[in-house]
C-alpha positions as CSV (number, residue, x, y, z in Angstrom):
1,M,116.0,95.3,109.6
2,Q,113.4,94.7,105.8
3,I,109.8,93.8,104.5
4,W,109.4,92.8,101.4
5,A,105.5,92.4,101.1
6,G,104.6,89.6,97.7
7,L,100.8,90.8,96.8
8,G,98.6,88.3,95.8
9,N,95.1,87.0,96.5
10,P,94.7,83.6,99.5
11,G,93.2,80.8,99.3
12,P,93.8,77.5,96.3
13,R,91.7,79.2,93.9
14,Y,94.1,81.9,93.0
15,A,97.1,79.9,93.2
16,L,98.6,80.9,89.6
17,N,96.7,83.8,88.7
18,R,99.4,86.2,87.3
19,H,98.2,88.8,90.0
20,N,99.7,86.3,92.3
21,V,103.1,86.3,91.3
22,G,104.3,88.6,94.1
23,F,103.3,85.6,97.1
24,M,105.1,83.3,94.1
25,A,108.0,85.5,94.7
26,M,108.0,85.4,98.3
27,D,107.6,81.4,98.3
28,V,110.7,80.7,96.0
29,I,112.9,83.7,98.1
30,A,112.0,82.0,101.2
31,E,112.9,78.6,99.7
32,M,116.5,79.8,98.4
33,H,117.3,82.0,101.1
34,D,116.5,79.4,103.9
35,F,113.5,81.4,105.9
36,G,112.3,80.4,109.0
37,P,108.5,78.5,109.0
38,V,105.5,80.5,108.0
39,Q,104.3,82.2,111.1
40,K,100.5,83.9,111.1
41,K,100.9,87.6,112.0
42,F,100.2,90.9,110.2
43,Q,96.6,89.6,108.5
44,G,99.1,87.6,106.7
45,W,101.6,84.9,106.4
46,V,105.1,86.1,107.7
47,Q,108.8,84.2,107.4
48,E,111.7,85.7,108.6
49,G,115.9,85.2,107.5
50,R,118.5,86.9,106.2
51,I,119.8,87.4,103.0
52,G,123.4,89.2,102.5
53,G,123.9,89.5,106.6
54,V,120.3,91.8,106.0
55,R,117.6,90.7,107.9
56,I,114.3,90.7,106.3
57,T,110.5,89.8,106.7
58,L,109.0,88.4,103.6
59,L,105.1,88.9,104.2
60,K,102.2,87.6,102.0
61,P,98.8,89.6,103.4
62,A,96.1,87.5,104.0
63,T,93.7,90.4,103.4
64,F,92.7,89.6,99.7
65,M,94.9,92.2,97.0
66,N,91.7,94.9,97.6
67,E,93.1,95.6,101.4
68,S,97.0,95.0,101.1
69,G,97.6,98.0,102.9
70,R,96.2,96.7,105.7
71,S,98.5,94.1,106.5
72,V,101.8,95.9,105.2
73,A,100.7,98.7,107.2
74,E,100.4,96.9,110.5
75,A,104.0,94.7,109.7
76,L,105.8,98.6,109.4
77,R,103.9,100.0,112.7
78,F,104.9,96.7,114.6
79,F,108.6,96.6,113.6
80,K,109.2,100.9,113.9
81,L,109.8,101.0,110.1
82,Q,109.1,103.8,107.8
83,T,108.7,103.3,103.9
84,D,111.7,103.1,103.0
85,A,112.2,99.6,104.7
86,L,109.5,98.2,102.3
87,T,109.8,96.4,98.7
88,V,106.4,95.8,97.3
89,F,106.5,92.5,95.1
90,H,103.8,92.5,92.2
91,D,101.9,91.9,88.8
92,E,102.8,94.7,86.2
93,L,100.5,94.6,83.2
94,D,103.0,96.8,81.7
95,L,105.4,95.1,81.3
96,A,106.1,91.9,78.6
97,P,105.9,88.7,81.0
98,G,109.9,87.9,81.9
99,K,111.0,91.4,82.9
100,V,111.8,92.5,86.1
101,K,112.1,96.3,87.1
102,V,112.3,97.7,90.4
103,R,111.6,101.8,91.3
104,I,110.6,104.1,94.1
105,G,106.9,105.8,94.1
106,G,105.4,106.1,90.6
107,G,101.7,105.3,89.7
108,L,99.6,103.1,90.7
109,A,98.2,101.5,87.5
110,G,94.9,100.5,88.2
111,H,96.7,98.2,90.6
112,N,94.2,97.5,93.6
113,G,96.9,96.3,95.9
114,L,99.2,99.3,95.0
115,R,96.7,101.2,95.7
116,S,95.4,100.2,99.5
117,I,99.2,100.5,100.5
118,D,99.3,103.9,98.7
119,Q,96.4,105.0,100.9
120,H,97.8,103.3,104.4
121,L,101.7,104.5,104.0
122,G,101.7,107.1,100.9
123,P,103.6,106.1,97.7
124,D,107.4,106.8,98.3
125,F,107.8,102.2,99.0
126,R,110.1,100.3,96.6
127,R,108.3,98.7,94.3
128,V,109.5,95.4,92.4
129,R,107.1,94.9,89.4
130,I,106.9,92.3,87.2
131,G,105.3,91.8,83.9
132,I,102.8,89.2,82.8
133,G,102.2,91.6,80.1
134,H,99.2,93.1,78.7
135,P,96.2,91.0,77.0
136,G,95.8,94.0,74.1
137,Q,92.3,95.2,74.9
138,K,91.1,96.7,77.9
139,E,87.7,94.6,78.4
140,R,90.3,91.9,78.6
141,V,92.4,92.8,81.6
142,H,90.5,91.7,84.3
143,G,90.2,88.1,82.7
144,H,94.1,88.3,81.9
145,V,94.5,89.3,85.5
146,L,93.0,87.4,87.4
147,G,93.7,83.7,84.9
148,N,95.8,80.9,85.6
149,Y,99.2,81.4,83.7
150,A,99.0,78.6,80.9
151,K,101.2,76.1,80.4
152,A,103.0,77.2,77.9
153,E,103.7,80.0,80.2
154,I,105.2,77.7,83.3
155,D,109.1,77.4,82.4
156,G,109.5,81.4,81.7
157,L,107.6,81.7,85.2
158,V,110.3,79.3,87.1
159,N,113.0,80.3,85.5
160,M,112.1,84.5,86.3
161,L,111.1,83.5,90.0
162,A,114.7,81.8,90.2
163,A,116.2,84.4,88.5
164,I,114.7,86.8,91.3
165,G,116.0,84.8,94.3
166,A,119.1,83.9,92.9
167,E,119.6,88.0,93.0
168,A,117.5,88.8,95.9
169,E,120.8,89.7,98.0
170,W,121.4,93.1,95.3
171,L,118.1,94.0,96.5
172,A,118.8,93.6,100.1
173,K,121.8,96.0,99.9
174,G,119.8,97.9,97.9
175,D,121.4,97.8,94.4
176,D,118.3,98.3,92.5
177,A,120.2,98.5,89.1
178,R,122.8,95.5,89.7
179,F,119.1,93.5,90.5
180,M,118.1,94.2,87.5
181,S,120.8,94.0,85.0
182,D,121.4,90.5,87.0
183,V,117.9,89.2,86.7
184,A,118.0,90.3,82.8
185,R,121.1,88.8,82.3
186,R,119.7,85.6,83.9
187,M,116.4,85.4,82.0
188,Q,118.7,85.8,78.3
189,D,121.0,82.6,79.7
């Protein structure tokens, strides 16, 4: 069993924020793979299903980004899982829009959701880093991250999320390299 946690902030005000791309990924994966109905659990929203025969619980913490670790840690404790069963989907400033990279562990890059999970569970969990691009100037980062995707960016966002959902089976099987290459290939088509 695996837990895939998408990071974001709850509420309609944040729905299209770049910071909420982790929530968006959970929604697309759930829809594309016919996951069960949304349930309120672990201080968040949960959907359960299977991808490639692997049982997966999708989690969207409702704790706001800065407290994501509380929700994620509660889910892992409930299922008696270690961090090797956890995959966190989050926005990444240091990747161009449309780029998706996977790694285990690493720094926090100022991401408060990752910081919270690190505080509760340590740094050694798998991350699906979803590129949102950097605005170019440090003082513009906050507004960029918490800003909505522009209309001109929506088609690229939809294509990227569809690619993540379509190739999710490789993540479930633990083939991160194949997942990344197939998502990139889909983005070029």
